[in-house]
N, C-alpha and C positions, 0 to 999 in steps of 0.2 A: 566656437567653444561648442563641445559635444553636448547634446541635449541630455538632461538626466532621464533615465527611464523610470516609469512608475512600477508599482507593485504588479499591475496586470500585464504589462509588458515582460517584466522580468520572469513571471510565472509560465508565460506563453513560450518565452526563449529557453526556459529551464526544462519544460515538457517537450519541446521540439528537439533538443540535443538528446534526451533519453530516448525519444522514438526513433531519430535517426540511427542510433547506436544500438537498437535492439534487433535480436535476430528474428524476432516474429516466431513463425512455426517452423523454420527451416533451420536446423542447427548446423552452422558452418564448421569446418575442421578445427579451425582455431579461433575461438570466440572471446580469447583472453584480452585482446586490444579493445574490444567493445565494452568488456566489464571494466577495464582500467578507465576509459573515458566516461564511464557512469559511476565511478567511485566518487566519495566526498572530497578526496584529496585533489583529483583533476577538476571537479566541479567548482572547488573553492578557488582555484587559479583564475577563473573566468568572473565569478560572482563576489568572491570574498567569503571568507569562513562564516561571518555572521549571517550575512544574506542567505547564504547556503543552508544553514540551520533553521532560519525562519522559513524558507521556501519548503524544505523537507517536512517541516512540522505542519506547515498549511497543506501540503499534498497528503500527508497521511490523514489530517483531519477529513479531508475532502474524498478520500480513498482513490486518489489518482496514482499512487505508487505503492511499491512494497520493496523491502530489503531482501537481498539474495546473497548468501555466503559465498564467496569465491576462494578456492584454494590458490595460495601464493606460489609463486615460482622463484626458487632461491636465485637463478641468474638475473631476474628482473629487479633491477634497482629501484627501491622505494615500495616494491609489492612483493618482498620475499615471504611475509607473514600472510596468513588469510585475512581478507578484508571483506566489507560488504559492497556490493554493488546495487545501485539504486535501478529499480525496473518499474517501467510505466504500465500501469493497468489499463483495462478497457474503457473505463470510466475517465482516465486522462486523456486517451486518444479522442474520446468523443468531445472533452473540452477543446482539443485543438482543432478538431473539425468544425465546432460550432464558432468558435472564434475566428477561424479563417473566413467561414461564410459570411459572417457578420461584417468582417472587413471588407469582403469583396462587394457586398451589398451597399456599404457605406462609401466606397470608392465610386461605385457606378452611380449611385444617387447624387454624389457630389459633381460628378462630371457633366450628368444630365442637367443639373440645376445650374451649373456655371455656364453651359452652352445655350441655355434658353432664357434663364432669368437671372441676370447679374446682379440687379439690385435685389432680389428676392433671396438670393444665395447670401449675400451680405448678411441679412437679417437672420436667415436660417442658421448660419455658422455661429453668429453671436449667441443665439439661443442654445444651440448645441454646446458650445464651450461652456456657457453657465450651467447646463445639466450636467456635462461631463465633470466639472469640478465639484458639483453638488454630489454626484455619484461617487466621485473619488473619495470625498469626505466621509459618506456613508460607508463605503468599502473599507476604507482604512479603520474605521470605527469597529466594523464587524470584525476584520482580521486582527485587530488588537486584542478583541475578546477570545478569538479563537485561537491566536498565538498564546494567550495564557493558558488555554486549556490543554493545549497541544504540548507546551512545555511543562505542564504539572500532571499529566495523565501517563498510565502505564499503557504499553504496547505488548500484547500477547502473541505469540504464534508458537507452531508446533515445529521444531527444527528437526527432529529426527522420530523415526518410528522403529521398534525392534520387535521381534516376533519369536515367541517360545511356543512351540507346537506339541502337543501331548497327544495321547491316544484318543481320548474323549473331547478335548477341548483345545482351543488356540487362545493364547494371551497376548495382546497387542499392548506395548509399553510405549505411550505417547509422551515424549520429551518437550514439556512446555517451558517457554524461555520468556522472560520479560525484558525487552530491550529499550524499554521506555525510561525516563529519568526518575520517575518515582514509582513506589510500590503499587501494587495492584491486588484485589480481592476477588477471588473465583466465588461467585455467589450461586452458580448453577451450571452444569454440563448436561447437555441432551445428546441422544444417539438414537438413530433411526436406521436400523439394518435393512437392506434390501430385501431380505428373507422375512420370515415371520417376526413379530415382536420379541418373542421369547428365545430367538436364535442367538441374541447377544445381549450383553448388559454390561453396565458401567459398575467397577468396583467403587464401593461407598467412599465418597469423597466429602471431607468436611467442608461446610459452607463458610468457614472461618479461614480457609486456606489463603494464605498472603504469600505472594512471590515479589521479593524485593528486586531492585534493579540489577540485572545481570544474573539473578538466581534461575534455577530449573527446578522443575517438579516433574515427577513421573505419574502420569494417571494410566490405570490399566482397564482396558476393556476386554472382556472374556466372551469368546464366541463358542456357542454350541450348535450342533447340527447344521452345518452350512447347507444352504438349499440347492446350490450349484457350485460349478467350477469357478466362474468368474462372477464376481459379485462387488457391491459397495457397501460402506457403512458411513452413513452421514453423521458428522459430529458438530456440535455447536458449544462454544465455550463462552459463557456470559460472565462478565466481570466488571468491577467498578474500580473507581479510583480511592483516594484516600483523602481526609480532610475536607475541603470544599467541594471535591468531585465524588464524595462517597455515595451519592445519590443518582450519579451519571452512569448509566449502564452502556457498555461496550459489547459488541458482538463478533466473535471469529468464527467463520465456518470453514470447514474442510471435508473431503470426502477419502476415506481409505479404500484403495482400489487392490482387490485381491485375485489373483490367478493362481490356482492351485497347480494347474497343469503346467504352466509355465514358470512355477516358483517365482512368481512375481508380486511385490508389494510395494505400492506407491502412494504418495500424497498428492492429491488434487487440491491445491489451497485456494481458499476463496479470499474475500477482502478482509483486511486487518481493521 
């Protein structure tokens, strides 16, 4: 009989699949197959739909992953429409490294104990098993709370940015989307231009701005007097949930990268 995996092993296997099918810093000519393997549809085939939803919620809470919109291909059965691919973040990769490091230490320790102290090993294993199950119980209780929060919180991110350039100023339209299952409220937005503080400012935004599930809101940043051709504007969105999570603050950071000479405008996304 196949041994049933615990949540820790499932989390490790889930992140390992994402890491193995990520392109890293070198973009291959055709990365569509890797996007497919990281889609919720393909991941559900391995873990099941319910478990995949729980793993995704947990990983978002721990900031291990983020979603990336992928353009569908009409000839690709099941992926004709645009879909979301799950992308591992640096924190998720660090978790994998620490997990494997601890696993190697545990294996080495057990081999040494078995070869030198057979009787002692039996006692140590018994203690470890007891501690493991106690840890699993604590972990499951923690995950249960985190799962509740993950399933009832909003997730904001900037899906796109558009520029309207005038003679004396530039207007950047940030399209903020909520892909969480519940509404969220923007309580504050901060910007920090690379040039002087008065070189850019945020158009007034009501603190009661609520974005429902699947809704979008445009936020405008106005830039005056750019100090150089190549520059960044740091943006932080601070938002809360509703109901029981109305006091819980979430932070979403990104940089707007601008290069006037190359006519380049990009988003450097941080953690969600």
